C-alpha positions as CSV (number, residue, x, y, z in Angstrom):
1,M,64.3,-58.3,57.3
2,A,63.3,-57.8,53.6
3,A,62.3,-61.5,53.4
4,E,59.9,-61.0,56.3
5,G,58.2,-58.0,54.6
6,T,57.9,-60.0,51.4
7,D,56.4,-63.0,53.2
8,E,53.9,-60.7,54.9
9,K,53.0,-59.1,51.5
10,Q,52.5,-62.4,49.8
11,K,50.3,-63.6,52.7
12,N,48.1,-60.5,52.5
13,D,47.9,-60.4,48.7
14,G,45.2,-63.2,48.6
15,L,42.9,-61.6,51.2
16,S,39.4,-60.6,50.3
17,H,38.1,-57.1,51.2
18,P,36.1,-58.4,54.3
19,E,39.2,-60.1,55.5
20,V,41.4,-57.0,55.1
21,M,38.7,-54.9,56.9
22,S,38.6,-57.4,59.7
23,L,42.4,-57.3,60.0
24,F,42.4,-53.6,59.9
25,S,39.7,-53.4,62.6
26,E,41.7,-55.7,64.9
27,K,44.9,-53.6,64.4
28,L,42.9,-50.4,65.0
29,A,41.4,-51.8,68.2
30,E,44.9,-52.7,69.3
31,I,46.2,-49.2,68.7
32,M,43.1,-47.6,70.3
33,S,43.8,-49.4,73.5
34,D,46.9,-47.1,74.0
35,P,46.3,-45.0,77.2
36,L,47.0,-41.8,75.1
37,L,44.0,-42.6,72.8
38,V,41.5,-43.9,75.4
39,G,39.1,-40.9,75.2
40,L,38.6,-41.1,71.4
41,P,35.6,-42.8,69.7
42,S,36.0,-46.3,68.2
43,Q,36.6,-44.9,64.7
44,P,38.3,-41.6,65.2
45,T,39.2,-39.1,62.4
46,L,42.8,-38.0,61.8
47,E,41.9,-34.6,63.2
48,E,40.6,-36.2,66.5
49,V,43.8,-38.2,66.9
50,N,46.0,-35.2,66.2
51,S,44.0,-33.1,68.7
52,Q,44.4,-35.8,71.4
53,I,48.1,-35.9,70.8
54,A,48.3,-32.1,70.9
55,L,46.4,-32.2,74.2
56,E,48.9,-34.7,75.7
57,H,51.8,-32.5,74.6
58,G,50.3,-29.4,76.1
59,R,49.8,-27.7,72.8
60,A,46.0,-27.7,73.1
61,I,43.2,-27.2,75.6
62,V,39.7,-28.6,76.2
63,V,36.9,-26.1,76.3
64,N,33.6,-27.5,77.6
65,V,30.7,-26.1,75.6
66,R,27.1,-26.1,77.0
67,Q,23.8,-24.8,75.7
68,H,22.3,-22.0,77.8
69,D,20.4,-24.3,80.2
70,E,22.1,-26.2,83.0
71,M,20.6,-29.6,82.1
72,S,22.2,-29.7,78.6
73,T,25.1,-32.0,77.8
74,V,28.6,-30.7,77.8
75,L,30.6,-31.0,74.6
76,P,34.4,-31.2,75.2
77,V,36.0,-29.3,72.3
78,V,39.7,-29.3,71.7
79,V,41.4,-26.2,70.4
80,I,45.1,-25.1,70.2
81,Q,46.6,-23.1,73.1
82,N,46.5,-19.7,71.4
83,A,43.1,-20.2,69.8
84,T,40.9,-17.3,69.0
85,V,37.1,-17.1,69.4
86,H,36.8,-17.8,65.7
87,D,38.9,-21.0,66.1
88,L,36.6,-22.1,68.9
89,K,33.6,-21.5,66.8
90,K,35.1,-23.6,63.9
91,A,36.0,-26.4,66.4
92,I,32.4,-26.4,67.8
93,Q,31.1,-26.7,64.2
94,R,33.4,-29.6,63.4
95,H,32.6,-31.3,66.7
96,I,28.8,-31.1,66.3
97,S,28.8,-32.0,62.6
98,L,30.9,-35.1,63.3
99,K,28.7,-36.0,66.3
100,L,25.5,-35.7,64.1
101,S,27.0,-37.8,61.3
102,R,28.0,-40.5,63.7
103,E,24.5,-40.6,65.2
104,G,23.1,-41.0,61.7
105,G,20.9,-37.9,61.9
106,P,20.6,-35.0,59.5
107,N,23.9,-33.1,59.3
108,I,22.4,-29.9,58.1
109,V,23.0,-27.0,60.5
110,S,22.9,-23.3,59.4
111,W,26.0,-22.1,61.3
112,Y,25.3,-18.6,59.9
113,H,22.0,-18.7,61.7
114,V,23.5,-20.1,64.9
115,W,26.1,-17.4,65.2
116,K,23.6,-14.7,64.4
117,T,21.2,-16.0,67.1
118,Y,23.6,-16.9,69.9
119,W,26.8,-15.6,71.5
120,L,29.3,-17.7,73.2
121,S,29.7,-16.6,76.8
122,F,32.3,-17.3,79.5
123,E,31.4,-16.4,83.1
124,G,28.8,-13.9,81.9
125,Q,31.2,-12.2,79.5
126,K,30.1,-12.5,75.8
127,L,32.8,-13.5,73.4
128,M,32.0,-10.8,70.9
129,E,35.2,-10.4,69.0
130,D,36.2,-13.3,66.8
131,H,39.8,-12.2,66.4
132,K,40.5,-12.1,70.1
133,P,42.4,-15.0,71.7
134,L,40.5,-17.1,74.3
135,S,43.2,-16.1,76.8
136,H,42.0,-12.5,76.5
137,Y,38.7,-13.6,78.1
138,G,40.5,-15.7,80.7
139,I,39.5,-19.0,79.2
140,Q,41.9,-21.8,80.2
141,N,41.9,-25.6,80.0
142,K,38.6,-27.3,81.0
143,D,36.7,-24.0,81.4
144,E,33.1,-23.9,80.4
145,V,31.6,-21.8,77.7
146,T,27.8,-21.5,77.1
147,F,25.6,-20.4,74.3
148,V,23.4,-17.4,75.2
149,K,20.6,-15.9,73.1
150,R,21.4,-12.6,71.5
151,L,19.0,-9.9,72.3
152,R,17.5,-8.2,69.2
153,R,17.6,-4.4,69.0
154,K,14.4,-2.9,67.6
């Protein structure tokens, strides 16, 4: 067994960087064909892989996030089972930032401004307390949360 590992190491020692990257891409594509990882992007982050595994083991849920209009796209955000509103907000931030960076667009979002301008809402109920668990609001796997504009008091 040790001889096989040594032969493999010697074979790979003379590879150029493009050859190693090609080999890596082939192996990654092979791994990504696993049914457990099918929903992930072609070059997932470690956090995305861990979230997918937690989802499969029942330790996490998907919360679908939509802007306030019905025509907007839905973002499936993965959070742990006992996540709080704050955890959901952080997961939304990571999801959108990663999406923007993959699309090659500007990755500058003022999250302070976003959370001061919008509430998250579930079935008409505003998620106003960051420390409360999502289950307190009745949010379960595959439920939909929307952004709603905060009304300013004058």
